C-alpha positions as CSV (number, residue, x, y, z in Angstrom):
1,M,3.7,148.4,10.0
2,T,1.2,148.3,7.2
3,M,-0.8,151.4,6.0
4,Q,-4.0,150.0,7.4
5,A,-2.5,149.4,10.9
6,A,-1.0,152.9,10.8
7,L,-4.4,154.5,10.1
8,L,-5.9,152.4,12.9
9,V,-3.3,153.5,15.4
10,A,-3.7,157.2,14.1
11,N,-7.4,157.1,15.1
12,F,-6.5,156.5,18.6
13,V,-4.0,159.3,19.0
14,S,-6.2,162.2,17.6
15,P,-8.8,163.3,20.1
16,E,-12.5,163.2,19.2
17,R,-14.2,166.6,18.7
18,M,-17.1,167.1,21.0
19,P,-19.3,170.2,20.7
20,T,-19.6,172.0,24.1
21,S,-23.2,173.0,24.2
22,P,-25.9,172.3,26.8
23,Q,-27.6,169.9,24.5
24,T,-24.6,167.6,24.5
25,N,-25.3,166.9,28.2
26,L,-28.5,165.0,27.2
27,W,-26.3,162.2,25.9
28,I,-26.0,161.0,29.5
29,I,-29.7,159.9,29.4
30,P,-29.3,156.8,27.0
31,L,-25.9,156.0,28.6
32,L,-27.7,155.8,32.0
33,V,-30.5,153.7,30.6
34,A,-28.0,151.3,29.2
35,I,-26.1,151.0,32.4
36,A,-29.3,150.5,34.4
37,V,-30.7,147.8,32.1
38,I,-27.5,145.9,31.8
39,Y,-26.7,146.1,35.5
40,K,-30.3,144.8,36.5
41,V,-30.2,142.1,33.9
42,T,-27.1,140.7,35.4
43,K,-28.0,141.2,39.1
44,L,-31.6,140.2,39.4
45,P,-32.0,136.6,40.4
46,E,-35.4,136.3,38.7
47,I,-36.6,138.6,36.0
48,T,-40.2,139.5,35.8
49,P,-41.4,142.4,33.7
50,R,-42.9,144.4,36.6
51,K,-39.9,143.9,38.9
52,F,-37.3,144.4,36.2
53,L,-39.0,147.8,35.1
54,K,-39.4,149.0,38.7
55,E,-35.7,148.1,39.6
56,T,-34.3,149.7,36.4
57,V,-36.3,152.8,36.7
58,G,-35.2,153.2,40.3
59,L,-31.5,152.7,39.5
60,F,-31.8,155.1,36.5
61,L,-33.4,157.7,38.7
62,T,-30.8,157.3,41.4
63,M,-27.9,157.7,39.1
64,F,-29.6,160.6,37.3
65,V,-30.3,162.6,40.5
66,F,-26.8,161.9,41.8
67,I,-25.2,163.2,38.5
68,V,-27.5,166.4,38.6
69,V,-26.7,167.0,42.3
70,S,-23.0,166.5,41.7
71,A,-23.1,168.9,38.8
72,L,-24.8,171.6,40.8
73,V,-22.4,171.2,43.7
74,L,-19.5,171.6,41.4
75,H,-21.1,174.5,39.7
76,I,-21.6,176.3,43.0
77,I,-18.0,175.5,44.1
78,A,-16.7,176.9,40.7
79,Y,-18.8,180.0,41.1
80,L,-17.6,180.6,44.7
81,I,-14.0,180.2,43.6
82,S,-14.4,182.7,40.8
83,M,-15.8,185.4,42.9
């Protein structure tokens, strides 16, 4: 194995350091926007600006609300278990 290949493999076995602060949760927003845009581009039979924007915003909000509600439910369950 060459040195370059060994370094490439080494990058995949060491974990990426992520800070654990409330601000890191905001990275979910661009991820959800990207998912909504790509999904709607591939699924809409005819893309018009108005319909595309409406459908994309609707999907983004649906996913965002689901994630927030899921986080709240898990937080409540963790609080009840720790009592």
